VOGU-3710 file (C-alpha; in Angstrom, 3 decimals, decimal comma):
1> mgclsgndtl> 117,774/146,825/111,925  118,421/150,481/111,150  117,519/153,921/112,460  118,636/157,505/112,836  119,798/158,397/116,361  121,046/161,887/116,986  123,543/162,575/114,213  124,222/158,876/113,618  122,837/156,328/111,188  122,816/153,024/113,050
11> aavaeysydf> 122,496/149,532/111,609  122,804/146,018/113,032  122,760/142,897/110,875  122,769/139,116/111,169  123,681/137,858/107,697  127,067/136,215/107,150  128,623/138,131/110,031  126,772/138,974/113,195  126,209/142,061/115,335  124,091/140,178/117,900
21> kngyvdangv> 125,188/138,179/120,934  123,297/136,443/123,696  122,501/138,613/126,705  120,715/141,844/127,573  121,250/145,584/128,097  121,260/146,803/131,717  119,789/150,068/133,036  123,013/151,910/132,239  122,997/150,794/128,623  125,790/148,267/129,176
31> pqgesdplyr> 125,540/144,818/127,537  125,549/141,854/129,912  125,225/138,078/129,700  127,500/137,084/126,824  129,478/134,723/129,069  126,507/133,831/131,300  125,499/130,191/130,603  121,899/131,045/131,525  121,611/133,176/128,399  121,172/130,391/125,881
41> iykinigntt> 118,506/128,639/123,811  115,697/127,059/125,852  113,353/124,466/124,349  110,298/122,804/125,922  107,968/120,077/124,661  104,273/120,256/125,422  103,187/118,019/128,281  106,696/117,446/129,616  107,086/119,210/132,965  110,179/117,300/134,059
51> epdyqnwpvn> 112,685/118,336/131,393  115,411/120,730/132,611  114,433/123,644/130,372  110,871/123,527/131,735  112,161/123,521/135,289  114,559/126,405/134,512  112,389/128,408/132,133  113,981/131,918/131,924  111,057/134,030/133,107  113,451/136,775/134,241
61> qgayvnlsgq> 114,765/137,014/130,669  111,285/137,603/129,261  110,120/134,086/128,373  106,334/133,771/128,338  104,435/132,116/131,207  100,769/131,171/131,593  98,320/132,569/134,139  99,663/130,107/136,710  103,183/131,413/136,238  104,312/128,192/134,548
71> pywlgtqtmf> 106,151/127,978/131,198  103,777/128,807/128,378  103,454/126,078/125,756  102,712/128,012/122,584  103,033/124,905/120,439  104,011/121,258/120,433  107,521/122,584/120,883  108,437/126,076/122,083  111,843/127,779/122,039  113,087/131,018/123,625
81> yaytdaypht> 116,303/133,022/123,705  117,381/136,619/124,398  120,106/138,571/122,620  121,314/142,115/121,963  123,329/144,203/119,512  124,817/146,322/122,336  128,206/144,599/122,203  130,759/146,005/119,708  129,568/145,250/116,175  131,693/142,874/114,117
91> snngslaslk> 130,080/143,052/110,675  131,334/145,199/107,824  127,844/146,335/106,840  126,649/147,390/110,311  127,450/150,625/112,106  130,319/150,907/114,563  127,941/152,102/117,275  125,054/149,893/118,367  121,349/150,608/118,613  121,365/149,040/122,102
101> aqilqtnwcy> 118,479/146,815/121,074  117,202/143,934/123,179  115,567/141,092/121,217  113,393/138,421/122,811  112,769/135,619/120,317  110,145/132,893/120,657  109,838/130,064/118,106  107,068/127,478/118,142  105,593/124,755/115,945  102,872/122,094/115,848
111> nygglqnvqf> 102,932/118,460/114,757  99,229/118,468/113,845  96,541/120,735/112,433  98,065/120,896/108,945  100,975/122,909/110,360  103,716/120,281/110,222  105,616/122,335/107,621  105,372/125,644/109,490  107,490/127,384/112,106  106,168/130,479/113,898
121> iefriinrsn> 108,589/133,143/115,140  108,024/136,234/117,259  110,681/138,917/117,611  110,118/141,367/120,482  112,457/144,302/119,860  113,086/146,765/122,709  114,892/150,108/122,477  117,212/149,956/125,504  119,075/153,157/124,621  118,270/156,501/126,212
131> tewvntylai> 117,474/158,147/122,852  114,669/157,799/120,354  115,145/155,690/117,256  113,991/157,882/114,369  112,897/156,518/110,972  113,359/152,976/112,224  113,299/149,953/109,937  113,110/146,356/111,134  113,618/143,576/108,601  113,472/139,804/108,213
141> wtdddlgtat> 116,355/138,657/105,995  116,927/135,254/104,411  119,156/133,448/101,932  117,006/130,379/101,327  119,272/128,333/99,017  116,400/126,070/98,011  118,212/122,842/97,185  120,803/123,892/94,607  121,442/127,559/95,450  122,153/128,852/91,954
151> ddrigcdtlr> 118,810/128,025/90,309  116,450/129,950/92,587  113,930/132,682/91,854  112,209/134,943/94,372  108,945/136,870/94,509  106,457/138,547/96,808  102,707/138,211/97,131  101,681/141,677/98,306  98,096/140,632/99,085  99,270/137,851/101,402
161> nlaftyndtd> 102,322/139,643/102,842  104,227/136,568/101,664  107,796/136,499/100,351  108,935/133,294/98,673  111,691/131,396/96,872  110,984/128,833/94,163  112,963/126,882/91,571  113,728/128,230/88,103  112,836/124,922/86,443  110,839/121,837/87,307
171> ndgvygaapp> 113,955/119,952/88,339  116,381/120,891/91,109  119,803/119,348/91,644  118,957/118,432/95,236  115,164/117,994/95,313  114,801/116,533/91,839  111,500/116,845/90,002  108,738/119,124/91,311  110,885/121,017/93,835  109,116/122,792/96,718
181> avgtkllrsp> 108,675/126,514/97,337  109,602/128,136/100,636  108,481/131,452/102,083  108,175/133,852/104,979  104,617/134,875/105,831  104,162/138,136/107,749  101,478/137,809/110,426  102,112/140,818/112,641  104,139/143,914/111,782  105,102/146,875/113,997
191> aiftgnnndt> 102,207/148,982/115,296  102,763/152,672/114,637  100,977/155,750/115,986  98,793/157,633/113,506  96,587/159,668/115,822  93,602/158,720/113,671  90,778/157,309/115,787  89,655/155,290/112,777  92,890/153,276/113,045  92,943/150,476/115,609
201> aryyyppgsk> 95,629/147,853/116,209  94,465/144,691/117,986  96,668/141,822/119,108  96,992/139,225/121,854  99,851/139,358/124,322  101,256/136,770/124,403  99,987/135,130/121,203  97,301/132,549/121,928  96,427/134,049/125,325  93,158/135,722/126,331
211> nlivkvgykf> 94,941/139,049/126,901  93,654/141,242/124,067  95,461/144,561/123,533  93,510/147,270/121,700  95,380/150,439/120,662  93,213/153,164/119,117  95,061/155,584/116,876  97,586/152,940/115,806  97,927/150,755/112,722  100,221/147,949/111,589
221> tgmnvfntyn> 102,840/148,864/109,013  102,467/145,754/106,878  105,287/144,724/104,530  106,541/148,117/103,320  109,578/146,765/101,476  110,517/143,585/99,626  114,121/144,043/98,542  116,810/141,812/97,105  120,494/142,004/96,257  123,375/139,816/95,192
231> nglplpadpq> 126,989/140,268/94,235  126,335/139,335/90,628  124,743/141,325/87,819  122,117/142,449/87,033  121,179/142,820/90,711  122,746/145,463/92,954  125,566/144,285/95,192  125,395/143,376/98,863  125,630/146,437/101,133  129,201/147,130/102,194
241> dyaetyrvle> 128,681/149,563/105,083  126,014/150,878/107,445  124,847/153,598/105,033  124,295/151,080/102,237  122,514/148,741/104,655  120,122/151,523/105,656  119,362/152,276/101,997  118,496/148,611/101,428  116,178/148,690/104,449  114,447/151,704/102,864
251> gkwntgeswi> 113,779/149,658/99,722  116,532/151,086/97,523  119,659/149,726/95,902  122,730/149,874/98,097  123,895/152,765/95,901  120,705/154,726/96,618  118,951/154,139/93,285  115,267/153,260/93,264  113,913/150,047/91,793  111,847/150,488/88,629
261> nptngqstkk> 109,048/148,038/87,884  109,639/147,197/84,194  105,952/146,423/83,577  104,770/149,969/84,345  107,929/152,079/84,522  107,130/153,180/88,066  109,541/153,272/91,001  108,771/150,679/93,663  109,974/149,319/96,975  108,601/145,822/96,296
271> tysgdpvlgt> 110,549/143,836/93,738  109,227/140,899/91,665  105,621/141,478/92,737  104,122/139,622/89,776  102,462/136,201/89,653  104,848/133,437/88,476  102,014/130,901/88,316  100,033/132,980/85,809  103,136/134,516/84,249  101,827/138,073/84,785
281> gwimsggsdr> 103,449/141,195/86,169  107,069/141,599/87,182  108,588/138,147/87,675  112,161/136,941/87,609  113,629/135,440/84,466  116,269/132,787/85,009  117,585/131,432/88,278  120,509/132,478/90,439  121,587/132,640/94,061  119,039/134,786/95,885
291> rylqsfgpfn> 118,679/136,645/99,154  115,909/139,009/100,136  114,456/140,943/103,027  111,031/142,103/104,135  111,335/145,503/105,799  108,880/147,348/108,044  109,038/151,111/108,530  109,770/153,914/108,860  108,534/154,685/112,356  109,929/156,113/115,571
301> msandtqsii> 110,660/154,107/118,711  111,019/155,908/122,025  113,460/154,715/124,665  112,189/151,464/126,270  109,484/151,119/123,615  108,774/147,592/122,317  107,692/146,393/118,880  106,689/142,859/117,951  107,004/141,080/114,615  105,453/137,651/114,057
311> vaqviargss> 106,223/135,606/110,953  105,709/132,031/109,818  108,290/130,111/107,840  106,419/127,854/105,409  107,386/125,251/102,828  105,167/123,317/100,415  105,662/120,911/97,534  103,233/120,545/94,658  103,215/118,750/91,312  105,676/121,192/89,718
321> nlnsiselrn> 107,906/124,116/90,632  105,082/126,576/89,873  102,368/124,453/91,457  104,511/124,472/94,606  103,899/128,240/94,751  100,141/127,584/94,646  100,468/125,043/97,446  102,604/127,521/99,405  99,850/130,125/99,049  97,272/127,625/100,282
331> lsdhvqsiyd> 99,411/126,847/103,305  99,943/130,570/103,856  96,172/131,120/103,867  95,752/128,310/106,402  98,424/129,883/108,600  96,662/133,251/108,365  93,405/131,612/109,473  95,142/130,016/112,447  96,622/133,370/113,417  93,313/135,224/112,947
341> qnfqtvlavn> 91,752/132,756/115,403  94,559/133,505/117,879  95,836/129,901/117,605  92,793/128,672/119,554  92,131/125,827/117,134  95,564/124,312/117,721  96,606/125,372/121,214  96,706/122,881/124,093  94,034/120,307/123,264  92,500/119,724/119,871
351> nisneipeky> 88,709/119,510/119,770  88,166/116,874/117,088  84,349/116,881/117,097  81,484/119,273/117,799  79,314/116,307/118,760  78,461/116,367/122,456  79,144/112,968/124,052  76,417/111,459/126,225  78,940/110,698/128,958  82,546/111,267/129,973
361> sleqnypnpf> 85,055/108,868/128,454  88,777/108,196/128,351  90,101/106,132/125,445  93,185/103,926/125,296  96,186/105,802/123,963  97,502/105,025/120,493  99,975/103,861/119,486  100,700/101,718/122,516  103,516/100,909/123,198  104,883/104,226/121,888
371> npstnlefgi> 108,246/105,905/121,242  108,387/108,758/122,008  104,907/110,194/121,299  101,349/108,938/121,534  97,781/110,267/121,312  95,225/110,513/124,109  91,534/110,977/123,365  88,693/111,760/125,753  85,108/112,967/125,727  83,514/115,699/127,866
381> sefgfvslkv> 79,713/115,774/128,251  79,406/118,977/130,305  81,226/122,277/130,509  83,583/122,347/133,451  87,084/121,999/134,805  89,102/119,140/133,293  92,400/117,670/134,413  94,507/115,198/132,446  97,789/114,171/134,075  100,477/111,554/133,517
391> ydlvgkevat> 102,152/109,598/136,338  105,018/107,160/136,509  104,828/103,661/137,966  105,260/104,853/141,571  102,605/107,545/141,224  104,846/110,569/140,699  103,324/113,178/138,403  105,462/113,653/135,286  103,198/115,874/133,147  100,046/117,977/133,305
401> lvneklspgk> 98,439/117,901/129,887  95,125/119,635/130,616  94,269/121,831/133,588  91,457/124,156/132,492  87,744/124,487/131,759  86,620/122,821/128,530  83,413/122,905/126,529  81,589/119,630/125,801  83,178/117,699/122,938  85,699/115,076/121,920
411> ykfgfdgigl> 89,363/115,954/122,324  92,678/114,572/121,187  95,989/115,446/122,767  99,513/114,418/121,818  101,875/113,377/124,607  105,636/113,420/124,032  107,687/111,099/126,252  111,049/112,447/125,129  113,380/112,655/128,109  111,480/109,997/130,034
421> psgvyyyrlt> 112,804/106,458/130,579  111,075/103,377/129,208  108,398/101,913/131,404  104,728/101,861/132,362  102,959/105,183/132,826  99,430/106,066/133,882  97,216/108,870/132,643  94,210/110,068/134,624  91,250/112,138/133,433  89,268/114,022/136,059
431> agefsetksm> 86,160/116,050/135,177  83,463/116,872/137,714  82,733/113,645/139,603  84,209/111,555/136,796  87,687/110,064/137,121  89,354/107,302/135,123  92,914/106,040/134,837  94,552/103,986/132,089  98,077/102,673/131,584  100,439/103,042/128,646
441> illk> 103,921/101,773/127,820  106,859/103,891/126,698  109,287/101,566/124,920  112,558/102,996/123,643
//
């Protein structure tokens, strides 16, 4: 992160040293929570309402909840934590003074829907200082080290807002033949004010909810910068202080020089933007240790303003090192489709058929016995309120899997029994006047 504030250039980094600590910034601009055990990583599994993190979900820290005020399952597994840069910075390449930023991070993933090799991340960044951040840049940084670290190449797909790392050859020291490619897919960038009524920024808050936010006169920045550096030649060196860090965020070398695209002789802020699969444009030659960042800016952030960045970490393996890039692009396109549909195709229950059943039905779970997860399928013949709950042997409710109105169709839902003891459990489907209960066995 970097900005201009008053007469200062401020920067906060999390690379090999860290300017962020768990906690928050109070109304007086003072950091709090570093030694508070409640400011930690929370993780919940969909369908499990008895695990401690579900029972103690940190709503007061900014964790998302549903319309009922209960923890919001964004995916099969959802994670939340809050941190700030307001404590004294400890890195050599950050500024001495802090931005007084508050970051609320939510991670989530799915074990179905073709998303098993994807992790979604949202960063909510809040300006908790009493001054405006001017010419602000926010960046996602990574040092992928794909298998053997010294044989990597990097690139960016500007049409897909996708940054990626792939192997120099078709054989990696760790992965062997046909090594995978890994990337960071930008889904939502900061929304900036343009004042142009033809610009409109639309997003859901929180992601996957029905709460659509429409901001006329705003637009998303997109991926303004794809930059890279390393301590070895011919790349520029890692930034050594806050001024060099800010230059890198702007898309320059740490020394302030501009990148020149060798294929057209033009200055650019997006390095290695060619197509390695086709061998066209500016692509890397040879492999080495790589790190890169995707930067978004510049824009201004008023005091207490919030910006959100959503990315997906993706990995794919094809028939060769270059074919892995093609497979990574395909996965990236699938992720974009999921995001464009506001995660509706994968959230909560999964409608596995458009065929309308003639009657309500509840199928036997599979596998059964299971450890720790199993699948539950049911059919709904009419639109209406549906409840699917899990109970233990004595009738105590241990999970609410469905508690909403559903359209007619066939549905499949995954239940995770992690944290529950072995034994017999019952699951009950209720829809209109229909109700049916079946048993299943958790065997660990």
